Biopython code that builds the backbone (N, CA, C, O; Angstrom):
import numpy as np
from Bio.PDB.StructureBuilder import StructureBuilder

atoms = [
    (1, "UNK", "N", (10.065, 16.650, -6.839)),
    (1, "UNK", "CA", (8.837, 16.354, -7.545)),
    (1, "UNK", "C", (7.917, 15.404, -6.763)),
    (1, "UNK", "O", (6.707, 15.629, -6.725)),
    (2, "UNK", "N", (8.459, 14.351, -6.139)),
    (2, "UNK", "CA", (7.565, 13.483, -5.359)),
    (2, "UNK", "C", (6.878, 14.222, -4.223)),
    (2, "UNK", "O", (5.737, 13.917, -3.875)),
    (3, "UNK", "N", (7.576, 15.198, -3.643)),
    (3, "UNK", "CA", (6.976, 15.961, -2.551)),
    (3, "UNK", "C", (5.750, 16.726, -3.027)),
    (3, "UNK", "O", (4.755, 16.833, -2.310)),
    (4, "UNK", "N", (5.831, 17.253, -4.238)),
    (4, "UNK", "CA", (4.697, 17.979, -4.807)),
    (4, "UNK", "C", (3.509, 17.036, -5.005)),
    (4, "UNK", "O", (2.366, 17.408, -4.740)),
    (5, "UNK", "N", (3.777, 15.837, -5.463)),
    (5, "UNK", "CA", (2.700, 14.865, -5.651)),
    (5, "UNK", "C", (2.065, 14.478, -4.319)),
    (5, "UNK", "O", (0.846, 14.330, -4.232)),
    (6, "UNK", "N", (2.870, 14.318, -3.301)),
    (6, "UNK", "CA", (2.333, 13.995, -1.971)),
    (6, "UNK", "C", (1.480, 15.151, -1.467)),
    (6, "UNK", "O", (0.391, 14.936, -0.934)),
    (7, "UNK", "N", (1.972, 16.380, -1.632)),
    (7, "UNK", "CA", (1.206, 17.552, -1.209)),
    (7, "UNK", "C", (-0.128, 17.630, -1.942)),
    (7, "UNK", "O", (-1.163, 17.876, -1.321)),
    (8, "UNK", "N", (-0.112, 17.423, -3.255)),
    (8, "UNK", "CA", (-1.352, 17.483, -4.028)),
    (8, "UNK", "C", (-2.314, 16.364, -3.629)),
    (8, "UNK", "O", (-3.528, 16.569, -3.610)),
    (9, "UNK", "N", (-1.784, 15.197, -3.313)),
    (9, "UNK", "CA", (-2.639, 14.092, -2.873)),
    (9, "UNK", "C", (-3.288, 14.417, -1.530)),
    (9, "UNK", "O", (-4.480, 14.172, -1.344)),
    (10, "UNK", "N", (-2.521, 14.961, -0.603)),
    (10, "UNK", "CA", (-3.078, 15.328, 0.702)),
    (10, "UNK", "C", (-4.114, 16.423, 0.548)),
    (10, "UNK", "O", (-5.168, 16.380, 1.182)),
    (11, "UNK", "N", (-3.821, 17.399, -0.289)),
    (11, "UNK", "CA", (-4.776, 18.475, -0.543)),
    (11, "UNK", "C", (-6.058, 17.926, -1.170)),
    (11, "UNK", "O", (-7.157, 18.334, -0.794)),
    (12, "UNK", "N", (-5.922, 17.008, -2.116)),
    (12, "UNK", "CA", (-7.087, 16.404, -2.751)),
    (12, "UNK", "C", (-7.940, 15.620, -1.767)),
    (12, "UNK", "O", (-9.168, 15.679, -1.824)),
    (13, "UNK", "N", (-7.302, 14.890, -0.873)),
    (13, "UNK", "CA", (-8.045, 14.125, 0.131)),
    (13, "UNK", "C", (-8.760, 15.073, 1.096)),
    (13, "UNK", "O", (-9.905, 14.829, 1.476)),
    (14, "UNK", "N", (-8.084, 16.150, 1.490)),
    (14, "UNK", "CA", (-8.718, 17.115, 2.393)),
    (14, "UNK", "C", (-9.936, 17.763, 1.747)),
    (14, "UNK", "O", (-10.964, 17.945, 2.400)),
    (15, "UNK", "N", (-9.825, 18.109, 0.480)),
    (15, "UNK", "CA", (-10.968, 18.687, -0.250)),
    (15, "UNK", "C", (-12.087, 17.666, -0.354)),
    (15, "UNK", "O", (-13.262, 18.007, -0.212)),
    (16, "UNK", "N", (-11.724, 16.414, -0.603)),
    (16, "UNK", "CA", (-12.724, 15.349, -0.709)),
    (16, "UNK", "C", (-13.475, 15.166, 0.607)),
    (16, "UNK", "O", (-14.697, 15.018, 0.613)),
    (17, "UNK", "N", (-12.745, 15.176, 1.718)),
    (17, "UNK", "CA", (-13.377, 15.015, 3.024)),
    (17, "UNK", "C", (-14.320, 16.183, 3.304)),
    (17, "UNK", "O", (-15.403, 15.996, 3.859)),
    (18, "UNK", "N", (-13.907, 17.368, 2.923)),
    (18, "UNK", "CA", (-14.747, 18.544, 3.172)),
    (18, "UNK", "C", (-15.965, 18.582, 2.255)),
    (18, "UNK", "O", (-17.031, 19.043, 2.662)),
    (19, "UNK", "N", (-15.821, 18.112, 1.043)),
    (19, "UNK", "CA", (-16.864, 18.280, 0.029)),
    (19, "UNK", "C", (-17.903, 17.161, 0.039)),
    (19, "UNK", "O", (-19.091, 17.425, -0.142)),
    (20, "UNK", "N", (-17.478, 15.930, 0.246)),
    (20, "UNK", "CA", (-18.396, 14.794, 0.153)),
    (20, "UNK", "C", (-19.200, 14.611, 1.433)),
    (20, "UNK", "O", (-18.781, 15.015, 2.517)),
    (21, "UNK", "N", (-20.350, 13.999, 1.280)),
    (21, "UNK", "CA", (-21.176, 13.670, 2.444)),
    (21, "UNK", "C", (-20.537, 12.504, 3.197)),
    (21, "UNK", "O", (-19.734, 11.769, 2.623)),
    (22, "UNK", "N", (-20.880, 12.325, 4.465)),
    (22, "UNK", "CA", (-20.308, 11.204, 5.222)),
    (22, "UNK", "C", (-20.587, 9.841, 4.570)),
    (22, "UNK", "O", (-19.728, 8.959, 4.564)),
    (23, "UNK", "N", (-21.797, 9.684, 4.024)),
    (23, "UNK", "CA", (-22.127, 8.410, 3.375)),
    (23, "UNK", "C", (-21.229, 8.165, 2.169)),
    (23, "UNK", "O", (-20.740, 7.053, 1.966)),
    (24, "UNK", "N", (-21.014, 9.205, 1.370)),
    (24, "UNK", "CA", (-20.148, 9.065, 0.193)),
    (24, "UNK", "C", (-18.706, 8.809, 0.607)),
    (24, "UNK", "O", (-17.996, 8.047, -0.049)),
    (25, "UNK", "N", (-18.269, 9.442, 1.695)),
    (25, "UNK", "CA", (-16.914, 9.206, 2.185)),
    (25, "UNK", "C", (-16.727, 7.764, 2.641)),
    (25, "UNK", "O", (-15.710, 7.138, 2.341)),
    (26, "UNK", "N", (-17.706, 7.243, 3.363)),
    (26, "UNK", "CA", (-17.615, 5.847, 3.813)),
    (26, "UNK", "C", (-17.586, 4.912, 2.609)),
    (26, "UNK", "O", (-16.768, 3.993, 2.555)),
    (27, "UNK", "N", (-18.462, 5.139, 1.659)),
    (27, "UNK", "CA", (-18.495, 4.291, 0.470)),
    (27, "UNK", "C", (-17.174, 4.368, -0.292)),
    (27, "UNK", "O", (-16.612, 3.339, -0.664)),
    (28, "UNK", "N", (-16.675, 5.588, -0.526)),
    (28, "UNK", "CA", (-15.403, 5.740, -1.239)),
    (28, "UNK", "C", (-14.268, 5.091, -0.459)),
    (28, "UNK", "O", (-13.415, 4.421, -1.041)),
    (29, "UNK", "N", (-14.257, 5.288, 0.848)),
    (29, "UNK", "CA", (-13.207, 4.704, 1.673)),
    (29, "UNK", "C", (-13.218, 3.193, 1.671)),
    (29, "UNK", "O", (-12.168, 2.557, 1.576)),
    (30, "UNK", "N", (-14.400, 2.620, 1.774)),
    (30, "UNK", "CA", (-14.500, 1.153, 1.776)),
    (30, "UNK", "C", (-14.091, 0.578, 0.421)),
    (30, "UNK", "O", (-13.396, -0.437, 0.359)),
    (31, "UNK", "N", (-14.518, 1.219, -0.652)),
    (31, "UNK", "CA", (-14.155, 0.734, -1.992)),
    (31, "UNK", "C", (-12.648, 0.839, -2.207)),
    (31, "UNK", "O", (-12.024, -0.114, -2.674)),
    (32, "UNK", "N", (-12.056, 1.990, -1.869)),
    (32, "UNK", "CA", (-10.615, 2.175, -2.063)),
    (32, "UNK", "C", (-9.820, 1.216, -1.184)),
    (32, "UNK", "O", (-8.858, 0.606, -1.652)),
    (33, "UNK", "N", (-10.208, 1.077, 0.082)),
    (33, "UNK", "CA", (-9.500, 0.159, 0.976)),
    (33, "UNK", "C", (-9.639, -1.287, 0.509)),
    (33, "UNK", "O", (-8.680, -2.055, 0.583)),
    (34, "UNK", "N", (-10.814, -1.664, 0.032)),
    (34, "UNK", "CA", (-11.018, -3.035, -0.455)),
    (34, "UNK", "C", (-10.170, -3.320, -1.684)),
    (34, "UNK", "O", (-9.540, -4.373, -1.784)),
    (35, "UNK", "N", (-10.155, -2.378, -2.615)),
    (35, "UNK", "CA", (-9.322, -2.562, -3.808)),
    (35, "UNK", "C", (-7.843, -2.626, -3.422)),
    (35, "UNK", "O", (-7.081, -3.411, -3.985)),
    (36, "UNK", "N", (-7.444, -1.793, -2.456)),
    (36, "UNK", "CA", (-6.068, -1.837, -1.985)),
    (36, "UNK", "C", (-5.720, -3.166, -1.330)),
    (36, "UNK", "O", (-4.620, -3.686, -1.521)),
    (37, "UNK", "N", (-6.655, -3.717, -0.555)),
    (37, "UNK", "CA", (-6.407, -5.013, 0.080)),
    (37, "UNK", "C", (-6.292, -6.138, -0.939)),
    (37, "UNK", "O", (-5.425, -7.005, -0.826)),
    (38, "UNK", "N", (-7.164, -6.116, -1.923)),
    (38, "UNK", "CA", (-7.100, -7.142, -2.975)),
    (38, "UNK", "C", (-5.791, -7.039, -3.733)),
    (38, "UNK", "O", (-5.129, -8.048, -3.976)),
    (39, "UNK", "N", (-5.414, -5.819, -4.107)),
    (39, "UNK", "CA", (-4.157, -5.620, -4.822)),
    (39, "UNK", "C", (-2.962, -5.971, -3.941)),
    (39, "UNK", "O", (-1.982, -6.537, -4.424)),
    (40, "UNK", "N", (-3.037, -5.637, -2.649)),
    (40, "UNK", "CA", (-1.944, -5.967, -1.726)),
    (40, "UNK", "C", (-1.739, -7.473, -1.630)),
    (40, "UNK", "O", (-0.606, -7.955, -1.616)),
    (41, "UNK", "N", (-2.830, -8.201, -1.565)),
    (41, "UNK", "CA", (-2.708, -9.654, -1.485)),
    (41, "UNK", "C", (-2.041, -10.208, -2.741)),
    (41, "UNK", "O", (-1.114, -11.014, -2.663)),
    (42, "UNK", "N", (-2.528, -9.763, -3.898)),
    (42, "UNK", "CA", (-1.990, -10.278, -5.155)),
    (42, "UNK", "C", (-0.518, -9.891, -5.342)),
    (42, "UNK", "O", (0.309, -10.745, -5.663)),
    (43, "UNK", "N", (-0.191, -8.622, -5.144)),
    (43, "UNK", "CA", (1.192, -8.190, -5.338)),
    (43, "UNK", "C", (2.116, -8.779, -4.272)),
    (43, "UNK", "O", (3.268, -9.106, -4.558)),
    (44, "UNK", "N", (1.614, -8.914, -3.049)),
    (44, "UNK", "CA", (2.423, -9.515, -1.997)),
    (44, "UNK", "C", (2.758, -10.964, -2.288)),
    (44, "UNK", "O", (3.879, -11.412, -2.047)),
    (45, "UNK", "N", (1.788, -11.690, -2.804)),
    (45, "UNK", "CA", (2.018, -13.088, -3.151)),
    (45, "UNK", "C", (3.074, -13.206, -4.244)),
    (45, "UNK", "O", (4.008, -13.999, -4.124)),
    (46, "UNK", "N", (2.929, -12.417, -5.312)),
    (46, "UNK", "CA", (3.895, -12.472, -6.412)),
    (46, "UNK", "C", (5.274, -12.018, -5.935)),
    (46, "UNK", "O", (6.285, -12.623, -6.290)),
    (47, "UNK", "N", (5.315, -10.950, -5.127)),
    (47, "UNK", "CA", (6.600, -10.455, -4.594)),
    (47, "UNK", "C", (7.303, -11.531, -3.777)),
    (47, "UNK", "O", (8.492, -11.781, -3.976)),
    (48, "UNK", "N", (6.581, -12.170, -2.859)),
    (48, "UNK", "CA", (7.218, -13.166, -2.008)),
    (48, "UNK", "C", (7.683, -14.390, -2.803)),
    (48, "UNK", "O", (8.731, -14.964, -2.506)),
    (49, "UNK", "N", (6.907, -14.786, -3.806)),
    (49, "UNK", "CA", (7.345, -15.911, -4.648)),
    (49, "UNK", "C", (8.586, -15.540, -5.458)),
    (49, "UNK", "O", (9.513, -16.341, -5.580)),
    (50, "UNK", "N", (8.603, -14.324, -6.012)),
    (50, "UNK", "CA", (9.770, -13.869, -6.779)),
    (50, "UNK", "C", (10.982, -13.708, -5.863)),
    (50, "UNK", "O", (12.101, -14.040, -6.254)),
    (51, "UNK", "N", (10.772, -13.211, -4.669)),
    (51, "UNK", "CA", (11.883, -13.056, -3.729)),
    (51, "UNK", "C", (12.444, -14.409, -3.333)),
    (51, "UNK", "O", (13.661, -14.586, -3.278)),
    (52, "UNK", "N", (11.574, -15.358, -3.060)),
    (52, "UNK", "CA", (12.037, -16.694, -2.683)),
    (52, "UNK", "C", (12.854, -17.321, -3.810)),
    (52, "UNK", "O", (13.882, -17.952, -3.561)),
    (53, "UNK", "N", (12.397, -17.147, -5.043)),
    (53, "UNK", "CA", (13.141, -17.682, -6.181)),
    (53, "UNK", "C", (14.503, -16.993, -6.326)),
    (53, "UNK", "O", (15.502, -17.650, -6.616)),
    (54, "UNK", "N", (14.542, -15.687, -6.128)),
    (54, "UNK", "CA", (15.798, -14.950, -6.234)),
    (54, "UNK", "C", (16.763, -15.341, -5.119)),
    (54, "UNK", "O", (17.969, -15.444, -5.345)),
    (55, "UNK", "N", (16.231, -15.559, -3.912)),
    (55, "UNK", "CA", (17.082, -15.992, -2.797)),
    (55, "UNK", "C", (17.640, -17.382, -3.084)),
    (55, "UNK", "O", (18.812, -17.650, -2.821)),
    (56, "UNK", "N", (16.811, -18.257, -3.618)),
    (56, "UNK", "CA", (17.261, -19.614, -3.932)),
    (56, "UNK", "C", (18.348, -19.595, -5.010)),
    (56, "UNK", "O", (19.314, -20.354, -4.930)),
    (57, "UNK", "N", (18.191, -18.726, -6.022)),
    (57, "UNK", "CA", (19.204, -18.621, -7.086)),
    (57, "UNK", "C", (20.530, -18.087, -6.542)),
    (57, "UNK", "O", (21.600, -18.470, -7.015)),
    (58, "UNK", "N", (20.453, -17.208, -5.554)),
    (58, "UNK", "CA", (21.688, -16.619, -5.012)),
    (58, "UNK", "C", (22.431, -17.587, -4.104)),
    (58, "UNK", "O", (23.621, -17.405, -3.848)),
    (59, "UNK", "N", (21.747, -18.609, -3.616)),
    (59, "UNK", "CA", (22.378, -19.587, -2.741)),
    (59, "UNK", "C", (22.489, -19.140, -1.293)),
    (59, "UNK", "O", (23.164, -19.795, -0.499)),
    (60, "UNK", "N", (21.846, -18.048, -0.936)),
    (60, "UNK", "CA", (21.908, -17.537, 0.437)),
    (60, "UNK", "C", (21.071, -18.410, 1.367)),
    (60, "UNK", "O", (20.076, -19.009, 0.958)),
    (61, "UNK", "N", (21.488, -18.466, 2.603)),
    (61, "UNK", "CA", (20.712, -19.163, 3.634)),
    (61, "UNK", "C", (19.446, -18.358, 3.888)),
    (61, "UNK", "O", (19.526, -17.166, 4.186)),
    (62, "UNK", "N", (18.280, -18.986, 3.776)),
    (62, "UNK", "CA", (17.021, -18.235, 3.810)),
    (62, "UNK", "C", (16.024, -18.820, 4.796)),
    (62, "UNK", "O", (14.850, -18.997, 4.471)),
    (63, "UNK", "N", (16.483, -19.114, 5.976)),
    (63, "UNK", "CA", (15.532, -19.600, 6.968)),
    (63, "UNK", "C", (14.728, -18.428, 7.501)),
    (63, "UNK", "O", (15.283, -17.374, 7.809)),
    (64, "UNK", "N", (13.413, -18.615, 7.609)),
    (64, "UNK", "CA", (12.477, -17.606, 8.106)),
    (64, "UNK", "C", (12.552, -16.295, 7.332)),
    (64, "UNK", "O", (12.404, -15.217, 7.909)),
    (65, "UNK", "N", (12.778, -16.386, 6.054)),
    (65, "UNK", "CA", (12.915, -15.203, 5.210)),
    (65, "UNK", "C", (11.626, -14.395, 5.149)),
    (65, "UNK", "O", (11.678, -13.194, 4.887)),
    (66, "UNK", "N", (10.483, -15.008, 5.380)),
    (66, "UNK", "CA", (9.203, -14.304, 5.263)),
    (66, "UNK", "C", (8.964, -13.344, 6.427)),
    (66, "UNK", "O", (8.100, -12.474, 6.315)),
    (67, "UNK", "N", (9.695, -13.463, 7.540)),
    (67, "UNK", "CA", (9.498, -12.570, 8.677)),
    (67, "UNK", "C", (10.024, -11.172, 8.407)),
    (67, "UNK", "O", (9.427, -10.186, 8.840)),
    (68, "UNK", "N", (11.129, -11.084, 7.702)),
    (68, "UNK", "CA", (11.727, -9.782, 7.369)),
    (68, "UNK", "C", (12.351, -9.894, 5.982)),
    (68, "UNK", "O", (13.573, -9.934, 5.842)),
    (69, "UNK", "N", (11.503, -9.944, 4.965)),
    (69, "UNK", "CA", (12.033, -10.213, 3.626)),
    (69, "UNK", "C", (12.948, -9.123, 3.079)),
    (69, "UNK", "O", (13.814, -9.419, 2.256)),
    (70, "UNK", "N", (12.786, -7.887, 3.505)),
    (70, "UNK", "CA", (13.603, -6.818, 2.926)),
    (70, "UNK", "C", (15.073, -6.943, 3.304)),
    (70, "UNK", "O", (15.925, -6.398, 2.602)),
    (71, "UNK", "N", (15.396, -7.632, 4.372)),
    (71, "UNK", "CA", (16.815, -7.771, 4.725)),
    (71, "UNK", "C", (17.555, -8.680, 3.739)),
    (71, "UNK", "O", (18.786, -8.702, 3.722)),
    (72, "UNK", "N", (16.812, -9.427, 2.922)),
    (72, "UNK", "CA", (17.429, -10.288, 1.915)),
    (72, "UNK", "C", (17.640, -9.586, 0.583)),
    (72, "UNK", "O", (18.261, -10.148, -0.319)),
    (73, "UNK", "N", (17.132, -8.364, 0.444)),
    (73, "UNK", "CA", (17.284, -7.647, -0.821)),
    (73, "UNK", "C", (18.761, -7.445, -1.166)),
    (73, "UNK", "O", (19.139, -7.522, -2.335)),
    (74, "UNK", "N", (19.592, -7.188, -0.163)),
    (74, "UNK", "CA", (21.013, -6.936, -0.415)),
    (74, "UNK", "C", (21.756, -8.194, -0.871)),
    (74, "UNK", "O", (22.832, -8.092, -1.459)),
    (75, "UNK", "N", (21.206, -9.350, -0.614)),
    (75, "UNK", "CA", (21.874, -10.604, -0.982)),
    (75, "UNK", "C", (21.558, -11.059, -2.402)),
    (75, "UNK", "O", (22.118, -12.043, -2.886)),
    (76, "UNK", "N", (20.662, -10.343, -3.062)),
    (76, "UNK", "CA", (20.179, -10.772, -4.368)),
    (76, "UNK", "C", (20.951, -10.044, -5.468)),
    (76, "UNK", "O", (21.291, -8.869, -5.332)),
    (77, "UNK", "N", (21.221, -10.761, -6.555)),
    (77, "UNK", "CA", (21.924, -10.147, -7.682)),
    (77, "UNK", "C", (21.022, -9.160, -8.428)),
    (77, "UNK", "O", (19.844, -9.017, -8.102)),
    (78, "UNK", "N", (21.583, -8.486, -9.424)),
    (78, "UNK", "CA", (20.823, -7.450, -10.155)),
    (78, "UNK", "C", (19.598, -8.013, -10.866)),
    (78, "UNK", "O", (18.556, -7.360, -10.913)),
    (79, "UNK", "N", (19.710, -9.192, -11.407)),
    (79, "UNK", "CA", (18.567, -9.809, -12.079)),
    (79, "UNK", "C", (17.448, -10.074, -11.083)),
    (79, "UNK", "O", (16.280, -9.827, -11.384)),
    (80, "UNK", "N", (17.786, -10.566, -9.921)),
    (80, "UNK", "CA", (16.787, -10.798, -8.879)),
    (80, "UNK", "C", (16.180, -9.500, -8.382)),
    (80, "UNK", "O", (14.977, -9.426, -8.131)),
    (81, "UNK", "N", (17.020, -8.467, -8.240)),
    (81, "UNK", "CA", (16.518, -7.155, -7.838)),
    (81, "UNK", "C", (15.512, -6.626, -8.854)),
    (81, "UNK", "O", (14.467, -6.088, -8.489)),
    (82, "UNK", "N", (15.839, -6.784, -10.124)),
    (82, "UNK", "CA", (14.942, -6.320, -11.183)),
    (82, "UNK", "C", (13.630, -7.097, -11.186)),
    (82, "UNK", "O", (12.592, -6.565, -11.579)),
    (83, "UNK", "N", (13.674, -8.336, -10.755)),
    (83, "UNK", "CA", (12.463, -9.152, -10.733)),
    (83, "UNK", "C", (11.544, -8.799, -9.566)),
    (83, "UNK", "O", (10.323, -8.879, -9.695)),
    (84, "UNK", "N", (12.119, -8.411, -8.431)),
    (84, "UNK", "CA", (11.283, -8.164, -7.255)),
    (84, "UNK", "C", (10.895, -6.701, -7.071)),
    (84, "UNK", "O", (9.853, -6.407, -6.484)),
    (85, "UNK", "N", (11.725, -5.778, -7.570)),
    (85, "UNK", "CA", (11.482, -4.355, -7.313)),
    (85, "UNK", "C", (10.105, -3.871, -7.760)),
    (85, "UNK", "O", (9.453, -3.178, -6.979)),
    (86, "UNK", "N", (9.617, -4.187, -8.964)),
    (86, "UNK", "CA", (8.280, -3.705, -9.356)),
    (86, "UNK", "C", (7.173, -4.227, -8.442)),
    (86, "UNK", "O", (6.218, -3.509, -8.145)),
    (87, "UNK", "N", (7.304, -5.466, -8.003)),
    (87, "UNK", "CA", (6.279, -6.040, -7.125)),
    (87, "UNK", "C", (6.344, -5.440, -5.732)),
    (87, "UNK", "O", (5.317, -5.270, -5.074)),
    (88, "UNK", "N", (7.552, -5.119, -5.279)),
    (88, "UNK", "CA", (7.726, -4.462, -3.989)),
    (88, "UNK", "C", (7.068, -3.085, -4.005)),
    (88, "UNK", "O", (6.354, -2.725, -3.068)),
    (89, "UNK", "N", (7.305, -2.322, -5.056)),
    (89, "UNK", "CA", (6.707, -0.988, -5.181)),
    (89, "UNK", "C", (5.196, -1.062, -5.343)),
    (89, "UNK", "O", (4.465, -0.256, -4.767)),
    (90, "UNK", "N", (4.730, -2.027, -6.125)),
    (90, "UNK", "CA", (3.277, -2.180, -6.295)),
    (90, "UNK", "C", (2.613, -2.546, -4.980)),
    (90, "UNK", "O", (1.511, -2.080, -4.692)),
    (91, "UNK", "N", (3.264, -3.368, -4.186)),
    (91, "UNK", "CA", (2.719, -3.714, -2.883)),
    (91, "UNK", "C", (2.670, -2.519, -1.950)),
    (91, "UNK", "O", (1.698, -2.340, -1.216)),
    (92, "UNK", "N", (3.713, -1.702, -1.976)),
    (92, "UNK", "CA", (3.720, -0.496, -1.147)),
    (92, "UNK", "C", (2.632, 0.478, -1.583)),
    (92, "UNK", "O", (1.983, 1.107, -0.747)),
    (93, "UNK", "N", (2.437, 0.601, -2.880)),
    (93, "UNK", "CA", (1.398, 1.494, -3.396)),
    (93, "UNK", "C", (0.020, 0.994, -3.015)),
    (93, "UNK", "O", (-0.833, 1.786, -2.615)),
    (94, "UNK", "N", (-0.213, -0.297, -3.131)),
    (94, "UNK", "CA", (-1.532, -0.827, -2.772)),
    (94, "UNK", "C", (-1.774, -0.709, -1.269)),
    (94, "UNK", "O", (-2.913, -0.527, -0.838)),
    (95, "UNK", "N", (-0.720, -0.810, -0.475)),
    (95, "UNK", "CA", (-0.849, -0.598, 0.963)),
    (95, "UNK", "C", (-1.232, 0.861, 1.240)),
    (95, "UNK", "O", (-2.024, 1.137, 2.141)),
    (96, "UNK", "N", (-0.674, 1.774, 0.476)),
    (96, "UNK", "CA", (-1.028, 3.191, 0.632)),
    (96, "UNK", "C", (-2.503, 3.419, 0.292)),
    (96, "UNK", "O", (-3.160, 4.247, 0.923)),
    (97, "UNK", "N", (-3.019, 2.701, -0.686)),
    (97, "UNK", "CA", (-4.441, 2.814, -1.011)),
    (97, "UNK", "C", (-5.306, 2.311, 0.139)),
    (97, "UNK", "O", (-6.368, 2.875, 0.402)),
    (98, "UNK", "N", (-4.871, 1.265, 0.822)),
    (98, "UNK", "CA", (-5.604, 0.799, 2.010)),
    (98, "UNK", "C", (-5.650, 1.905, 3.054)),
    (98, "UNK", "O", (-6.698, 2.176, 3.640)),
    (99, "UNK", "N", (-4.512, 2.538, 3.280)),
    (99, "UNK", "CA", (-4.460, 3.635, 4.241)),
    (99, "UNK", "C", (-5.330, 4.802, 3.839)),
    (99, "UNK", "O", (-5.985, 5.411, 4.685)),
    (100, "UNK", "N", (-5.344, 5.123, 2.558)),
    (100, "UNK", "CA", (-6.196, 6.207, 2.066)),
    (100, "UNK", "C", (-7.665, 5.891, 2.312)),
    (100, "UNK", "O", (-8.415, 6.753, 2.769)),
    (101, "UNK", "N", (-8.079, 4.676, 2.017)),
    (101, "UNK", "CA", (-9.466, 4.285, 2.243)),
    (101, "UNK", "C", (-9.849, 4.377, 3.710)),
    (101, "UNK", "O", (-10.928, 4.867, 4.044)),
    (102, "UNK", "N", (-8.979, 3.914, 4.577)),
    (102, "UNK", "CA", (-9.259, 3.992, 6.011)),
    (102, "UNK", "C", (-9.274, 5.440, 6.486)),
    (102, "UNK", "O", (-10.058, 5.790, 7.369)),
    (103, "UNK", "N", (-8.429, 6.278, 5.919)),
    (103, "UNK", "CA", (-8.435, 7.700, 6.258)),
    (103, "UNK", "C", (-9.752, 8.346, 5.856)),
    (103, "UNK", "O", (-10.285, 9.176, 6.593)),
    (104, "UNK", "N", (-10.281, 7.977, 4.698)),
    (104, "UNK", "CA", (-11.571, 8.534, 4.265)),
    (104, "UNK", "C", (-12.704, 8.099, 5.197)),
    (104, "UNK", "O", (-13.582, 8.898, 5.522)),
    (105, "UNK", "N", (-12.686, 6.855, 5.619)),
    (105, "UNK", "CA", (-13.698, 6.386, 6.568)),
    (105, "UNK", "C", (-13.558, 7.136, 7.891)),
    (105, "UNK", "O", (-14.558, 7.540, 8.484)),
    (106, "UNK", "N", (-12.329, 7.323, 8.353)),
    (106, "UNK", "CA", (-12.117, 8.089, 9.580)),
    (106, "UNK", "C", (-12.578, 9.526, 9.412)),
    (106, "UNK", "O", (-13.146, 10.110, 10.336)),
    (107, "UNK", "N", (-12.338, 10.102, 8.236)),
    (107, "UNK", "CA", (-12.820, 11.455, 7.973)),
    (107, "UNK", "C", (-14.328, 11.544, 8.039)),
    (107, "UNK", "O", (-14.877, 12.537, 8.517)),
    (108, "UNK", "N", (-15.004, 10.507, 7.558)),
    (108, "UNK", "CA", (-16.470, 10.475, 7.631)),
    (108, "UNK", "C", (-16.928, 10.398, 9.084)),
    (108, "UNK", "O", (-17.900, 11.051, 9.463)),
    (109, "UNK", "N", (-16.246, 9.616, 9.885)),
    (109, "UNK", "CA", (-16.613, 9.502, 11.298)),
    (109, "UNK", "C", (-16.437, 10.844, 12.008)),
    (109, "UNK", "O", (-17.307, 11.271, 12.768)),
    (110, "UNK", "N", (-15.318, 11.498, 11.758)),
    (110, "UNK", "CA", (-15.078, 12.805, 12.377)),
    (110, "UNK", "C", (-16.106, 13.820, 11.894)),
    (110, "UNK", "O", (-16.603, 14.632, 12.674)),
    (111, "UNK", "N", (-16.420, 13.770, 10.605)),
    (111, "UNK", "CA", (-17.398, 14.707, 10.046)),
    (111, "UNK", "C", (-18.778, 14.515, 10.702)),
    (111, "UNK", "O", (-19.435, 15.496, 11.051)),
    (112, "UNK", "N", (-19.214, 13.273, 10.868)),
    (112, "UNK", "CA", (-20.491, 13.009, 11.533)),
    (112, "UNK", "C", (-20.445, 13.465, 12.987)),
    (112, "UNK", "O", (-21.400, 14.059, 13.487)),
    (113, "UNK", "N", (-19.347, 13.191, 13.655)),
    (113, "UNK", "CA", (-19.205, 13.607, 15.048)),
    (113, "UNK", "C", (-19.287, 15.127, 15.172)),
    (113, "UNK", "O", (-19.922, 15.643, 16.092)),
    (114, "UNK", "N", (-18.651, 15.836, 14.258)),
    (114, "UNK", "CA", (-18.717, 17.306, 14.295)),
    (114, "UNK", "C", (-20.109, 17.828, 13.953)),
    (114, "UNK", "O", (-20.560, 18.825, 14.518)),
    (115, "UNK", "N", (-20.776, 17.162, 13.040)),
    (115, "UNK", "CA", (-22.130, 17.604, 12.660)),
    (115, "UNK", "C", (-23.150, 17.352, 13.769)),
    (115, "UNK", "O", (-24.138, 18.079, 13.874)),
    (116, "UNK", "N", (-22.924, 16.341, 14.589)),
    (116, "UNK", "CA", (-23.890, 15.996, 15.653)),
    (116, "UNK", "C", (-23.598, 16.697, 16.974)),
    (116, "UNK", "O", (-24.344, 16.515, 17.935)),
    (117, "UNK", "N", (-22.575, 17.461, 17.046)),
    (117, "UNK", "CA", (-22.249, 18.170, 18.300)),
    (117, "UNK", "C", (-23.152, 19.326, 18.519)),
    (117, "UNK", "O", (-23.021, 20.031, 19.520)),
]
sb = StructureBuilder()
sb.init_structure("model")
sb.init_model(0)
sb.init_chain("A")
sb.init_seg("    ")
for serial, (resi, resn, name, xyz) in enumerate(atoms, 1):
    if name == "N":
        sb.init_residue(resn, " ", resi, " ")
    sb.init_atom(name, np.array(xyz, "f"), 0.0, 1.0, " ", f" {name:<3s}", serial, name[0])
structure = sb.get_structure()
């Protein structure tokens, strides 16, 4: 089922790139990427604070945990996992929105380049 959703999303983006004008693509891309960046900052902050609290509760040694926080997921108990998992997924989703916005802007650039050839 997730594969179908990914396929439909890619198909929708391709139709959008083909159908919208370059100006509309740039505007949509900038808005989507900006919203994704704002959401990424907020969810990332909450995720890292929740992860730090879960690591502290577990008693694990957590020096430089912010460099590779996912390696500490295995050290956290189920309650800590339940606390961080939604924020981890929300951060990944908001990062995907940033990528989508940048892809739309790139599509606009390619579209203009093809139209001016």
